[in-house]
N, CA, C and O atoms as a Tinker XYZ file with bonds, in Angstrom:
   536  protein
     1  N      0.989000   -0.867000   -0.174000    73     2
     2  CA    -0.217000   -0.155000   -0.064000    64     1     3
     3  C      0.740000    0.879000   -0.167000    63     2     4     5
     4  O      1.870000    0.401000   -0.072000    81     3
     5  N      0.742000    2.169000   -0.330000    73     3     6
     6  CA     1.535000    3.496000   -0.911000    64     5     7
     7  C      0.601000    4.392000   -0.120000    63     6     8     9
     8  O     -0.602000    4.550000   -0.331000    81     7
     9  N      1.383000    4.982000    0.873000    73     7    10
    10  CA     0.639000    6.008000    1.995000    64     9    11
    11  C      0.865000    7.346000    0.704000    63    10    12    13
    12  O      1.815000    7.504000   -0.063000    81    11
    13  N     -0.804000    8.415000    0.899000    73    11    14
    14  CA    -1.148000    8.805000    0.024000    64    13    15
    15  C     -0.013000   10.374000    0.856000    63    14    16    17
    16  O      0.944000   11.060000    0.500000    81    15
    17  N     -0.702000   10.285000    1.784000    73    15    18
    18  CA    -0.006000   11.101000    3.475000    64    17    19
    19  C      1.670000   11.026000    2.789000    63    18    20    21
    20  O      2.244000   10.164000    2.123000    81    19
    21  N      2.098000   12.400000    3.333000    73    19    22
    22  CA     4.163000   11.891000    3.642000    64    21    23
    23  C      3.382000   11.811000    4.507000    63    22    24    25
    24  O      2.232000   12.245000    4.577000    81    23
    25  N      4.340000   10.911000    5.626000    73    23    26
    26  CA     4.570000   10.844000    6.837000    64    25    27
    27  C      6.295000   10.556000    7.323000    63    26    28    29
    28  O      6.809000    9.467000    7.068000    81    27
    29  N      6.952000   11.475000    7.918000    73    27    30
    30  CA     8.339000   11.017000    7.845000    64    29    31
    31  C      9.135000    9.673000    9.001000    63    30    32    33
    32  O     10.363000    9.637000    9.085000    81    31
    33  N      8.529000    8.980000    9.554000    73    31    34
    34  CA     8.369000    8.489000   10.228000    64    33    35
    35  C      8.349000    6.489000    9.656000    63    34    36    37
    36  O      8.932000    5.562000   10.217000    81    35
    37  N      7.508000    6.443000    8.468000    73    35    38
    38  CA     7.262000    5.712000    8.188000    64    37    39
    39  C      8.064000    5.927000    6.449000    63    38    40    41
    40  O      8.060000    6.779000    5.560000    81    39
    41  N      8.805000    4.308000    6.754000    73    39    42
    42  CA     9.681000    3.835000    5.040000    64    41    43
    43  C      9.236000    3.515000    4.635000    63    42    44    45
    44  O      8.389000    2.720000    5.043000    81    43
    45  N      9.460000    3.955000    3.089000    73    43    46
    46  CA     8.117000    3.848000    1.647000    64    45    47
    47  C      8.950000    2.466000    0.783000    63    46    48    49
    48  O     10.090000    2.555000    0.329000    81    47
    49  N      8.434000    1.735000    0.735000    73    47    50
    50  CA     9.017000    0.790000   -0.398000    64    49    51
    51  C      9.637000    1.561000   -1.327000    63    50    52    53
    52  O      9.459000    2.699000   -1.762000    81    51
    53  N     10.602000    0.454000   -1.584000    73    51    54
    54  CA    11.562000   -0.082000   -2.099000    64    53    55
    55  C     11.390000   -0.298000   -3.335000    63    54    56    57
    56  O     12.222000   -1.194000   -3.475000    81    55
    57  N     10.694000   -0.079000   -4.892000    73    55    58
    58  CA    10.148000   -0.411000   -5.679000    64    57    59
    59  C     11.616000   -0.078000   -6.560000    63    58    60    61
    60  O     11.780000    1.032000   -6.054000    81    59
    61  N     12.147000   -0.141000   -6.982000    73    59    62
    62  CA    13.198000    0.304000   -7.655000    64    61    63
    63  C     13.694000   -1.291000   -7.970000    63    62    64    65
    64  O     13.661000   -2.164000   -7.102000    81    63
    65  N     14.212000   -1.547000   -9.513000    73    63    66
    66  CA    14.742000   -2.100000  -10.123000    64    65    67
    67  C     16.366000   -2.702000   -9.809000    63    66    68    69
    68  O     17.474000   -2.527000  -10.316000    81    67
    69  N     15.797000   -3.516000   -8.661000    73    67    70
    70  CA    17.572000   -4.056000   -8.447000    64    69    71
    71  C     18.560000   -4.063000   -9.361000    63    70    72    73
    72  O     19.724000   -3.720000   -9.158000    81    71
    73  N     18.047000   -4.495000  -10.469000    73    71    74
    74  CA    19.340000   -4.591000  -11.925000    64    73    75
    75  C     19.551000   -2.477000  -12.206000    63    74    76    77
    76  O     20.688000   -2.210000  -12.595000    81    75
    77  N     19.020000   -1.756000  -12.110000    73    75    78
    78  CA    19.241000   -0.276000  -12.144000    64    77    79
    79  C     20.198000    0.238000  -11.302000    63    78    80    81
    80  O     20.000000    0.177000  -10.089000    81    79
    81  N     21.542000    0.903000  -11.885000    73    79    82
    82  CA    22.210000    0.933000  -11.488000    64    81    83
    83  C     21.692000    2.798000  -11.030000    63    82    84    85
    84  O     20.893000    2.840000  -11.965000    81    83
    85  N     21.588000    3.810000  -10.567000    73    83    86
    86  CA    21.686000    5.076000  -10.142000    64    85    87
    87  C     23.217000    5.258000  -10.496000    63    86    88    89
    88  O     24.307000    4.701000  -10.362000    81    87
    89  N     22.305000    6.982000  -11.316000    73    87    90
    90  CA    23.960000    7.947000  -12.201000    64    89    91
    91  C     24.130000    7.627000  -10.992000    63    90    92    93
    92  O     23.315000    7.398000  -10.099000    81    91
    93  N     26.047000    7.619000  -11.028000    73    91    94
    94  CA    26.892000    8.102000   -9.723000    64    93    95
    95  C     27.226000    9.624000  -10.029000    63    94    96    97
    96  O     27.749000   10.098000   -9.021000    81    95
    97  N     27.148000   10.334000  -10.791000    73    95    98
    98  CA    26.667000   11.924000  -10.948000    64    97    99
    99  C     25.529000   12.456000  -10.520000    63    98   100   101
   100  O     24.536000   11.849000  -10.921000    81    99
   101  N     25.209000   13.908000   -9.459000    73    99   102
   102  CA    24.371000   14.532000   -9.557000    64   101   103
   103  C     24.379000   15.859000   -9.833000    63   102   104   105
   104  O     25.297000   16.545000   -9.384000    81   103
   105  N     23.221000   16.515000  -10.721000    73   103   106
   106  CA    23.058000   17.483000  -11.243000    64   105   107
   107  C     22.460000   18.644000  -10.104000    63   106   108   109
   108  O     21.600000   18.281000   -9.302000    81   107
   109  N     22.918000   19.904000  -10.092000    73   107   110
   110  CA    22.236000   20.621000   -9.952000    64   109   111
   111  C     20.927000   21.211000   -9.902000    63   110   112   113
   112  O     21.143000   22.366000   -9.535000    81   111
   113  N     20.008000   21.104000  -10.024000    73   111   114
   114  CA    18.983000   22.161000  -10.660000    64   113   115
   115  C     19.441000   23.745000  -10.285000    63   114   116   117
   116  O     20.258000   23.906000   -9.379000    81   115
   117  N     19.063000   24.542000  -10.782000    73   115   118
   118  CA    19.282000   25.717000  -10.822000    64   117   119
   119  C     17.904000   26.945000  -10.592000    63   118   120   121
   120  O     17.308000   27.709000  -11.351000    81   119
   121  N     17.810000   26.545000   -8.793000    73   119   122
   122  CA    16.417000   27.284000   -8.100000    64   121   123
   123  C     16.324000   28.757000   -8.719000    63   122   124   125
   124  O     17.372000   29.388000   -8.858000    81   123
   125  N     14.740000   29.491000   -9.205000    73   123   126
   126  CA    15.446000   30.975000   -8.955000    64   125   127
   127  C     15.548000   31.594000   -7.055000    63   126   128   129
   128  O     15.327000   30.946000   -6.032000    81   127
   129  N     15.709000   32.162000   -7.118000    73   127   130
   130  CA    15.680000   33.513000   -5.357000    64   129   131
   131  C     14.044000   33.457000   -5.904000    63   130   132   133
   132  O     13.342000   33.574000   -6.908000    81   131
   133  N     14.006000   33.108000   -4.024000    73   131   134
   134  CA    12.228000   33.217000   -3.560000    64   133   135
   135  C     12.486000   34.964000   -3.319000    63   134   136   137
   136  O     13.402000   35.525000   -2.717000    81   135
   137  N     11.020000   35.682000   -4.211000    73   135   138
   138  CA    11.309000   36.427000   -3.282000    64   137   139
   139  C      9.732000   37.234000   -2.821000    63   138   140   141
   140  O      8.722000   36.530000   -2.799000    81   139
   141  N      9.670000   38.180000   -2.598000    73   139   142
   142  CA     8.779000   38.038000   -1.639000    64   141   143
   143  C      8.317000   39.647000   -1.429000    63   142   144   145
   144  O      9.176000   40.526000   -1.365000    81   143
   145  N      7.190000   39.881000   -1.351000    73   143   146
   146  CA     6.601000   41.669000   -1.197000    64   145   147
   147  C      6.946000   42.147000   -0.112000    63   146   148   149
   148  O      7.451000   41.497000    0.803000    81   147
   149  N      6.731000   43.219000   -0.104000    73   147   150
   150  CA     6.968000   43.992000    1.442000    64   149   151
   151  C      5.908000   43.341000    2.591000    63   150   152   153
   152  O      5.954000   43.439000    3.817000    81   151
   153  N      4.947000   42.645000    1.735000    73   151   154
   154  CA     3.833000   42.664000    3.694000    64   153   155
   155  C      4.279000   41.166000    3.325000    63   154   156   157
   156  O      3.266000   40.625000    3.769000    81   155
   157  N      4.890000   40.319000    2.939000    73   155   158
   158  CA     5.700000   39.182000    3.294000    64   157   159
   159  C      4.764000   38.536000    2.538000    63   158   160   161
   160  O      4.673000   37.452000    3.114000    81   159
   161  N      3.851000   38.511000    1.416000    73   159   162
   162  CA     3.197000   37.397000    0.427000    64   161   163
   163  C      4.530000   37.224000   -0.826000    63   162   164   165
   164  O      5.318000   37.961000   -1.417000    81   163
   165  N      4.128000   35.544000   -0.754000    73   163   166
   166  CA     5.277000   35.151000   -1.607000    64   165   167
   167  C      4.875000   35.667000   -3.256000    63   166   168   169
   168  O      3.788000   36.245000   -3.248000    81   167
   169  N      5.332000   35.610000   -4.271000    73   167   170
   170  CA     5.284000   35.877000   -5.050000    64   169   171
   171  C      5.370000   34.904000   -6.314000    63   170   172   173
   172  O      6.465000   34.452000   -6.648000    81   171
   173  N      4.279000   34.605000   -6.969000    73   171   174
   174  CA     4.628000   33.022000   -7.562000    64   173   175
   175  C      5.398000   33.940000   -9.273000    63   174   176   177
   176  O      4.965000   34.919000   -9.882000    81   175
   177  N      6.596000   33.084000   -9.538000    73   175   178
   178  CA     7.631000   33.743000  -10.419000    64   177   179
   179  C      7.323000   33.071000  -11.553000    63   178   180   181
   180  O      6.748000   32.012000  -11.806000    81   179
   181  N      8.119000   34.404000  -12.514000    73   179   182
   182  CA     6.838000   34.278000  -14.316000    64   181   183
   183  C      6.739000   33.166000  -15.111000    63   182   184   185
   184  O      7.731000   32.484000  -15.366000    81   183
   185  N      5.572000   32.897000  -15.555000    73   183   186
   186  CA     5.438000   31.360000  -16.411000    64   185   187
   187  C      4.824000   30.895000  -15.194000    63   186   188   189
   188  O      4.400000   29.778000  -15.488000    81   187
   189  N      4.536000   31.134000  -13.971000    73   187   190
   190  CA     3.817000   29.975000  -13.379000    64   189   191
   191  C      2.645000   29.500000  -13.628000    63   190   192   193
   192  O      1.768000   30.299000  -13.956000    81   191
   193  N      2.360000   28.177000  -13.541000    73   191   194
   194  CA     0.698000   27.745000  -14.707000    64   193   195
   195  C     -0.169000   28.216000  -13.649000    63   194   196   197
   196  O      0.284000   28.769000  -12.647000    81   195
   197  N     -0.932000   28.092000  -13.768000    73   195   198
   198  CA    -2.552000   28.459000  -13.520000    64   197   199
   199  C     -3.069000   27.390000  -12.860000    63   198   200   201
   200  O     -4.272000   27.135000  -12.915000    81   199
   201  N     -2.213000   26.669000  -12.179000    73   199   202
   202  CA    -3.002000   25.349000  -11.398000    64   201   203
   203  C     -3.976000   25.766000  -10.055000    63   202   204   205
   204  O     -3.228000   26.536000   -9.452000    81   203
   205  N     -4.805000   25.706000   -9.532000    73   203   206
   206  CA    -6.363000   26.457000   -8.938000    64   205   207
   207  C     -5.050000   26.586000   -7.343000    63   206   208   209
   208  O     -4.915000   27.754000   -6.978000    81   207
   209  N     -4.418000   25.803000   -6.722000    73   207   210
   210  CA    -3.690000   26.296000   -5.735000    64   209   211
   211  C     -2.677000   27.636000   -6.183000    63   210   212   213
   212  O     -2.414000   28.326000   -5.199000    81   211
   213  N     -2.216000   28.008000   -7.141000    73   211   214
   214  CA    -1.912000   29.132000   -7.140000    64   213   215
   215  C     -2.153000   29.876000   -7.796000    63   214   216   217
   216  O     -1.361000   30.501000   -8.501000    81   215
   217  N     -3.638000   30.037000   -7.716000    73   215   218
   218  CA    -5.107000   30.886000   -8.145000    64   217   219
   219  C     -5.484000   31.534000   -6.571000    63   218   220   221
   220  O     -5.833000   32.677000   -6.277000    81   219
   221  N     -5.205000   29.980000   -5.443000    73   219   222
   222  CA    -5.835000   31.095000   -4.816000    64   221   223
   223  C     -5.202000   31.353000   -3.784000    63   222   224   225
   224  O     -5.707000   31.654000   -2.702000    81   223
   225  N     -3.988000   31.253000   -4.043000    73   223   226
   226  CA    -2.605000   31.791000   -3.028000    64   225   227
   227  C     -2.803000   33.516000   -3.813000    63   226   228   229
   228  O     -2.974000   34.465000   -3.047000    81   227
   229  N     -2.767000   33.715000   -5.056000    73   227   230
   230  CA    -2.566000   35.366000   -5.457000    64   229   231
   231  C     -4.148000   35.330000   -5.162000    63   230   232   233
   232  O     -4.693000   34.785000   -6.122000    81   231
   233  N     -5.026000   35.690000   -4.243000    73   231   234
   234  CA    -6.088000   35.915000   -3.892000    64   233   235
   235  C     -6.523000   35.316000   -2.791000    63   234   236   237
   236  O     -7.552000   34.651000   -2.664000    81   235
   237  N     -5.206000   35.726000   -1.499000    73   235   238
   238  CA    -5.041000   35.341000   -0.630000    64   237   239
   239  C     -6.041000   37.001000   -0.107000    63   238   240   241
   240  O     -6.058000   38.124000   -0.611000    81   239
   241  N     -6.731000   36.421000    1.068000    73   239   242
   242  CA    -7.813000   37.482000    1.747000    64   241   243
   243  C     -8.909000   38.364000    0.863000    63   242   244   245
   244  O     -9.450000   39.457000    1.027000    81   243
   245  N     -8.965000   37.255000   -0.233000    73   243   246
   246  CA    -9.871000   38.133000   -0.889000    64   245   247
   247  C    -11.545000   37.666000   -0.440000    63   246   248   249
   248  O    -11.701000   36.484000   -0.745000    81   247
   249  N    -12.248000   37.999000   -0.089000    73   247   250
   250  CA   -14.272000   37.775000    0.860000    64   249   251
   251  C    -14.656000   36.779000   -0.872000    63   250   252   253
   252  O    -14.574000   37.179000   -2.033000    81   251
   253  N    -15.113000   35.263000   -0.246000    73   251   254
   254  CA   -15.817000   34.839000   -0.974000    64   253   255
   255  C    -16.455000   33.692000   -0.341000    63   254   256   257
   256  O    -16.872000   33.760000    0.815000    81   255
   257  N    -16.579000   32.294000   -1.290000    73   255   258
   258  CA   -17.101000   31.515000   -0.505000    64   257   259
   259  C    -15.981000   30.506000   -1.143000    63   258   260   261
   260  O    -15.063000   30.670000   -1.947000    81   259
   261  N    -16.523000   29.303000   -0.356000    73   259   262
   262  CA   -15.741000   28.485000   -0.670000    64   261   263
   263  C    -16.358000   27.420000   -0.456000    63   262   264   265
   264  O    -17.066000   27.104000    0.501000    81   263
   265  N    -15.953000   26.613000   -1.779000    73   263   266
   266  CA   -17.340000   25.471000   -1.641000    64   265   267
   267  C    -16.660000   24.180000   -1.674000    63   266   268   269
   268  O    -15.890000   23.913000   -2.597000    81   267
   269  N    -17.036000   22.878000   -0.159000    73   267   270
   270  CA   -15.893000   22.320000   -0.436000    64   269   271
   271  C    -16.838000   20.382000   -0.282000    63   270   272   273
   272  O    -17.313000   20.296000    0.851000    81   271
   273  N    -17.052000   19.365000   -0.936000    73   271   274
   274  CA   -17.558000   17.927000   -0.716000    64   273   275
   275  C    -16.906000   17.148000   -0.558000    63   274   276   277
   276  O    -15.724000   17.469000   -0.680000    81   275
   277  N    -17.154000   15.841000   -0.241000    73   275   278
   278  CA   -16.984000   14.366000    1.040000    64   277   279
   279  C    -17.221000   13.430000    0.040000    63   278   280   281
   280  O    -17.361000   14.274000   -0.844000    81   279
   281  N    -17.375000   12.409000   -0.527000    73   279   282
   282  CA   -18.324000   11.481000   -0.549000    64   281   283
   283  C    -17.742000   10.302000   -0.377000    63   282   284   285
   284  O    -18.007000    9.366000   -1.131000    81   283
   285  N    -16.723000   10.166000    0.811000    73   283   286
   286  CA   -17.195000    9.085000    1.627000    64   285   287
   287  C    -17.733000    9.351000    3.079000    63   286   288   289
   288  O    -17.545000    8.467000    3.915000    81   287
   289  N    -18.366000   10.466000    3.430000    73   287   290
   290  CA   -18.976000   10.543000    4.505000    64   289   291
   291  C    -20.740000   10.254000    4.319000    63   290   292   293
   292  O    -21.346000   10.687000    3.339000    81   291
   293  N    -21.213000    9.697000    5.091000    73   291   294
   294  CA   -22.611000    9.672000    5.807000    64   293   295
   295  C    -23.034000   10.235000    6.449000    63   294   296   297
   296  O    -22.730000   10.570000    7.594000    81   295
   297  N    -24.059000   10.511000    5.639000    73   295   298
   298  CA   -25.449000   10.921000    6.072000    64   297   299
   299  C    -25.109000   13.085000    4.791000    63   298   300   301
   300  O    -24.244000   13.948000    4.639000    81   299
   301  N    -26.401000   12.775000    4.363000    73   299   302
   302  CA   -26.523000   14.275000    3.836000    64   301   303
   303  C    -26.025000   15.065000    3.680000    63   302   304   305
   304  O    -25.444000   15.456000    2.667000    81   303
   305  N    -26.221000   15.823000    5.403000    73   303   306
   306  CA   -25.650000   16.843000    5.173000    64   305   307
   307  C    -23.870000   16.813000    5.995000    63   306   308   309
   308  O    -23.152000   17.694000    6.469000    81   307
   309  N    -23.801000   16.053000    5.907000    73   307   310
   310  CA   -22.113000   16.098000    6.112000    64   309   311
   311  C    -21.462000   15.665000    4.665000    63   310   312   313
   312  O    -20.347000   15.156000    4.558000    81   311
   313  N    -22.408000   15.972000    3.496000    73   311   314
   314  CA   -20.907000   15.365000    3.074000    64   313   315
   315  C    -20.496000   16.784000    2.225000    63   314   316   317
   316  O    -19.431000   16.792000    1.608000    81   315
   317  N    -21.386000   17.994000    2.214000    73   315   318
   318  CA   -20.533000   19.117000    2.089000    64   317   319
   319  C    -20.852000   20.026000    2.646000    63   318   320   321
   320  O    -21.953000   20.263000    3.144000    81   319
   321  N    -19.556000   20.896000    2.625000    73   319   322
   322  CA   -18.984000   22.245000    3.486000    64   321   323
   323  C    -19.114000   23.542000    2.806000    63   322   324   325
   324  O    -18.736000   23.461000    1.637000    81   323
   325  N    -19.373000   24.280000    3.021000    73   323   326
   326  CA   -19.709000   25.978000    2.477000    64   325   327
   327  C    -19.433000   27.230000    3.237000    63   326   328   329
   328  O    -20.291000   27.532000    4.066000    81   327
   329  N    -18.326000   28.074000    3.109000    73   327   330
   330  CA   -17.441000   28.363000    4.276000    64   329   331
   331  C    -17.451000   29.574000    3.341000    63   330   332   333
   332  O    -16.828000   29.671000    2.284000    81   331
   333  N    -18.382000   30.623000    3.988000    73   331   334
   334  CA   -18.142000   32.513000    3.762000    64   333   335
   335  C    -16.968000   32.428000    4.563000    63   334   336   337
   336  O    -16.854000   31.862000    5.650000    81   335
   337  N    -15.924000   33.181000    3.774000    73   335   338
   338  CA   -14.615000   33.957000    4.664000    64   337   339
   339  C    -13.261000   34.409000    3.809000    63   338   340   341
   340  O    -13.283000   35.127000    2.809000    81   339
   341  N    -12.671000   34.118000    4.116000    73   339   342
   342  CA   -10.987000   34.211000    2.988000    64   341   343
   343  C    -10.181000   33.340000    2.994000    63   342   344   345
   344  O    -10.364000   32.504000    3.879000    81   343
   345  N     -8.943000   33.112000    2.053000    73   343   346
   346  CA    -8.115000   32.302000    1.784000    64   345   347
   347  C     -6.927000   32.711000    2.478000    63   346   348   349
   348  O     -6.179000   33.563000    1.997000    81   347
   349  N     -6.609000   31.895000    4.087000    73   347   350
   350  CA    -5.283000   32.335000    3.986000    64   349   351
   351  C     -4.139000   31.923000    3.717000    63   350   352   353
   352  O     -3.237000   32.677000    4.081000    81   351
   353  N     -3.780000   30.811000    3.109000    73   351   354
   354  CA    -3.131000   30.437000    2.883000    64   353   355
   355  C     -3.135000   29.380000    1.812000    63   354   356   357
   356  O     -4.248000   28.908000    2.045000    81   355
   357  N     -2.667000   28.673000    0.795000    73   355   358
   358  CA    -2.635000   27.398000    0.190000    64   357   359
   359  C     -1.390000   26.991000   -0.271000    63   358   360   361
   360  O     -0.443000   27.680000   -0.651000    81   359
   361  N     -1.533000   25.549000   -0.175000    73   359   362
   362  CA    -0.254000   24.956000   -0.739000    64   361   363
   363  C     -0.703000   23.968000   -1.786000    63   362   364   365
   364  O     -1.865000   23.744000   -2.126000    81   363
   365  N      0.364000   23.434000   -2.225000    73   363   366
   366  CA     0.406000   22.183000   -3.201000    64   365   367
   367  C     -1.695000   21.105000   -2.611000    63   366   368   369
   368  O     -2.821000   20.768000   -2.977000    81   367
   369  N     -1.193000   21.123000   -2.072000    73   367   370
   370  CA    -2.385000   20.526000   -1.578000    64   369   371
   371  C     -3.581000   20.426000   -0.554000    63   370   372   373
   372  O     -4.345000   19.551000   -0.145000    81   371
   373  N     -3.421000   21.368000   -0.410000    73   371   374
   374  CA    -4.050000   22.497000    1.202000    64   373   375
   375  C     -4.536000   23.711000    0.510000    63   374   376   377
   376  O     -3.838000   24.242000   -0.353000    81   375
   377  N     -5.852000   24.244000    0.887000    73   375   378
   378  CA    -5.772000   25.604000    2.075000    64   377   379
   379  C     -6.391000   25.674000    2.919000    63   378   380   381
   380  O     -7.397000   24.992000    3.115000    81   379
   381  N     -6.024000   26.367000    3.508000    73   379   382
   382  CA    -6.674000   27.281000    4.805000    64   381   383
   383  C     -7.715000   28.151000    4.890000    63   382   384   385
   384  O     -7.458000   29.253000    4.405000    81   383
   385  N     -8.926000   28.010000    5.396000    73   383   386
   386  CA    -9.960000   29.592000    4.973000    64   385   387
   387  C    -10.153000   29.545000    6.783000    63   386   388   389
   388  O     -9.933000   28.679000    7.630000    81   387
   389  N    -10.642000   30.865000    6.824000    73   387   390
   390  CA   -11.549000   31.414000    7.701000    64   389   391
   391  C    -12.176000   31.936000    7.430000    63   390   392   393
   392  O    -12.089000   32.671000    6.445000    81   391
   393  N    -13.279000   31.812000    8.273000    73   391   394
   394  CA   -14.643000   31.665000    7.792000    64   393   395
   395  C    -14.886000   33.175000    9.576000    63   394   396   397
   396  O    -14.608000   33.355000   10.761000    81   395
   397  N    -15.864000   34.008000    7.891000    73   395   398
   398  CA   -15.671000   35.770000    8.889000    64   397   399
   399  C    -16.584000   35.924000    9.684000    63   398   400   401
   400  O    -16.556000   36.926000   10.399000    81   399
   401  N    -17.861000   34.810000    9.822000    73   399   402
   402  CA   -18.685000   34.501000   10.993000    64   401   403
   403  C    -18.371000   34.061000   12.286000    63   402   404   405
   404  O    -18.738000   34.586000   13.337000    81   403
   405  N    -17.617000   32.995000   12.135000    73   403   406
   406  CA   -17.026000   32.197000   13.530000    64   405   407
   407  C    -15.814000   32.365000   14.139000    63   406   408   409
   408  O    -15.243000   31.922000   15.136000    81   407
   409  N    -15.463000   33.548000   12.773000    73   407   410
   410  CA   -13.583000   33.537000   13.113000    64   409   411
   411  C    -12.596000   31.363000   13.778000    63   410   412   413
   412  O    -11.823000   30.828000   14.573000    81   411
   413  N    -13.367000   31.164000   12.815000    73   411   414
   414  CA   -12.506000   29.684000   12.379000    64   413   415
   415  C    -12.172000   29.554000   11.546000    63   414   416   417
   416  O    -12.698000   29.934000   10.500000    81   415
   417  N    -10.316000   28.472000   11.760000    73   415   418
   418  CA    -9.659000   28.221000   11.090000    64   417   419
   419  C    -10.438000   26.951000   10.491000    63   418   420   421
   420  O    -11.292000   26.393000   11.180000    81   419
   421  N    -10.188000   26.587000    9.435000    73   419   422
   422  CA   -10.611000   24.856000    8.322000    64   421   423
   423  C     -8.950000   24.908000    7.286000    63   422   424   425
   424  O     -8.599000   25.800000    6.515000    81   423
   425  N     -8.239000   23.676000    7.629000    73   423   426
   426  CA    -7.091000   23.335000    6.998000    64   425   427
   427  C     -8.051000   22.281000    6.187000    63   426   428   429
   428  O     -8.679000   21.531000    6.934000    81   427
   429  N     -8.273000   22.094000    4.752000    73   427   430
   430  CA    -9.138000   21.627000    3.950000    64   429   431
   431  C     -7.959000   20.934000    2.591000    63   430   432   433
   432  O     -7.471000   21.674000    1.738000    81   431
   433  N     -7.699000   19.506000    2.651000    73   431   434
   434  CA    -7.345000   19.500000    1.585000    64   433   435
   435  C     -7.898000   19.628000    0.794000    63   434   436   437
   436  O     -9.118000   19.796000    0.797000    81   435
   437  N     -6.886000   19.575000   -0.531000    73   435   438
   438  CA    -7.070000   20.066000   -1.899000    64   437   439
   439  C     -8.536000   19.038000   -2.852000    63   438   440   441
   440  O     -9.181000   19.779000   -3.594000    81   439
   441  N     -8.999000   17.596000   -2.851000    73   439   442
   442  CA    -9.235000   16.858000   -2.935000    64   441   443
   443  C    -10.660000   17.107000   -2.696000    63   442   444   445
   444  O    -11.527000   16.385000   -3.187000    81   443
   445  N    -10.925000   18.145000   -1.929000    73   443   446
   446  CA   -12.015000   17.687000   -1.318000    64   445   447
   447  C    -12.641000   19.042000   -2.169000    63   446   448   449
   448  O    -13.820000   19.044000   -2.522000    81   447
   449  N    -11.542000   20.417000   -2.516000    73   447   450
   450  CA   -12.604000   21.651000   -3.188000    64   449   451
   451  C    -12.744000   21.374000   -4.404000    63   450   452   453
   452  O    -12.093000   20.705000   -5.206000    81   451
   453  N    -14.214000   22.316000   -4.481000    73   451   454
   454  CA   -14.718000   21.564000   -5.450000    64   453   455
   455  C    -14.793000   23.565000   -6.388000    63   454   456   457
   456  O    -14.266000   23.801000   -7.475000    81   455
   457  N    -15.441000   24.442000   -5.678000    73   455   458
   458  CA   -15.235000   26.053000   -6.318000    64   457   459
   459  C    -15.096000   26.630000   -5.284000    63   458   460   461
   460  O    -15.152000   26.159000   -4.148000    81   459
   461  N    -14.833000   28.096000   -5.733000    73   459   462
   462  CA   -14.566000   29.161000   -5.320000    64   461   463
   463  C    -15.973000   30.518000   -5.698000    63   462   464   465
   464  O    -16.412000   30.442000   -6.845000    81   463
   465  N    -16.408000   31.300000   -5.069000    73   463   466
   466  CA   -17.335000   32.767000   -5.436000    64   465   467
   467  C    -16.398000   33.783000   -4.371000    63   466   468   469
   468  O    -16.012000   33.669000   -3.208000    81   467
   469  N    -16.282000   34.681000   -5.289000    73   467   470
   470  CA   -15.611000   35.833000   -4.320000    64   469   471
   471  C    -15.675000   37.043000   -4.955000    63   470   472   473
   472  O    -15.306000   37.355000   -6.087000    81   471
   473  N    -16.201000   37.701000   -4.068000    73   471   474
   474  CA   -17.271000   38.712000   -4.099000    64   473   475
   475  C    -16.200000   39.875000   -5.027000    63   474   476   477
   476  O    -16.677000   40.610000   -5.892000    81   475
   477  N    -15.584000   39.875000   -4.877000    73   475   478
   478  CA   -14.772000   40.838000   -6.034000    64   477   479
   479  C    -13.942000   41.014000   -6.919000    63   478   480   481
   480  O    -13.074000   41.059000   -6.047000    81   479
   481  N    -13.336000   41.169000   -7.898000    73   479   482
   482  CA   -12.269000   40.414000   -8.854000    64   481   483
   483  C    -11.832000   39.795000   -8.854000    63   482   484   485
   484  O    -11.785000   40.784000   -8.123000    81   483
   485  N    -10.930000   38.461000   -8.893000    73   483   486
   486  CA   -10.589000   37.725000   -9.273000    64   485   487
   487  C     -8.799000   38.067000   -9.813000    63   486   488   489
   488  O     -8.371000   38.653000  -10.808000    81   487
   489  N     -8.023000   37.338000   -8.542000    73   487   490
   490  CA    -6.746000   38.522000   -9.665000    64   489   491
   491  C     -5.697000   36.879000  -10.183000    63   490   492   493
   492  O     -5.177000   35.846000   -9.761000    81   491
   493  N     -5.896000   37.515000  -11.089000    73   491   494
   494  CA    -5.438000   36.327000  -12.203000    64   493   495
   495  C     -4.105000   35.998000  -12.757000    63   494   496   497
   496  O     -3.506000   37.072000  -12.796000    81   495
   497  N     -3.227000   34.924000  -13.269000    73   495   498
   498  CA    -2.183000   35.737000  -13.875000    64   497   499
   499  C     -2.169000   36.215000  -15.359000    63   498   500   501
   500  O     -2.733000   35.635000  -16.287000    81   499
   501  N     -1.280000   37.608000  -15.456000    73   499   502
   502  CA    -1.940000   38.379000  -16.950000    64   501   503
   503  C     -1.887000   37.037000  -17.869000    63   502   504   505
   504  O     -1.124000   36.071000  -17.881000    81   503
   505  N     -2.890000   37.355000  -18.539000    73   503   506
   506  CA    -2.236000   37.057000  -19.852000    64   505   507
   507  C     -1.993000   37.282000  -21.269000    63   506   508   509
   508  O     -2.562000   38.257000  -21.760000    81   507
   509  N     -1.406000   36.711000  -21.869000    73   507   510
   510  CA    -0.124000   37.343000  -23.088000    64   509   511
   511  C     -0.914000   36.630000  -24.513000    63   510   512   513
   512  O     -0.917000   35.402000  -24.599000    81   511
   513  N     -1.276000   37.094000  -25.116000    73   511   514
   514  CA    -1.517000   36.522000  -26.733000    64   513   515
   515  C     -0.695000   36.834000  -27.235000    63   514   516   517
   516  O     -0.265000   37.980000  -27.364000    81   515
   517  N     -0.115000   35.418000  -27.812000    73   515   518
   518  CA     0.906000   34.837000  -29.327000    64   517   519
   519  C      0.146000   34.771000  -30.207000    63   518   520   521
   520  O     -0.690000   33.890000  -30.406000    81   519
   521  N      0.585000   36.627000  -31.429000    73   519   522
   522  CA    -0.146000   36.089000  -32.653000    64   521   523
   523  C      0.500000   34.904000  -32.742000    63   522   524   525
   524  O      1.443000   34.510000  -32.056000    81   523
   525  N     -0.198000   34.227000  -33.842000    73   523   526
   526  CA     0.433000   32.547000  -34.928000    64   525   527
   527  C      1.460000   33.115000  -35.734000    63   526   528   529
   528  O      1.499000   34.336000  -35.583000    81   527
   529  N      2.431000   32.614000  -36.653000    73   527   530
   530  CA     3.482000   33.241000  -37.239000    64   529   531
   531  C      3.127000   32.307000  -38.294000    63   530   532   533
   532  O      2.842000   31.112000  -38.210000    81   531
   533  N      3.199000   33.084000  -39.314000    73   531   534
   534  CA     2.707000   31.724000  -40.428000    64   533   535
   535  C      3.703000   31.780000  -41.771000    63   534   536
   536  O      3.566000   30.957000  -42.676000    81   535
């Protein structure tokens, strides 16, 4: 069984072919310097792809309603959750949503995220049109 969530104390099984030899030289991949705005919020690198977590990250603090559904719950009233508030943080596989009415914070795995309705205009990546060269 392969674990979905990372656990530092769990040894992952070795699925490598015993006849396969690892390359002896490791190549260093250059990483761009991390940048942040004066507010401390991370700036996404140029050419960042428009994954949902990146779009949510661009809209941190924007008021809206966030819809989540859980297919494995028993009971019709427990299989959906709609939070009115704002995104505090968004990662690759999770989002932290602050509920305005109660002040509670929720940590949801992104697999349960359905969609978001923002009260204001959604911040999105700058779009450039490429003209076709014939």
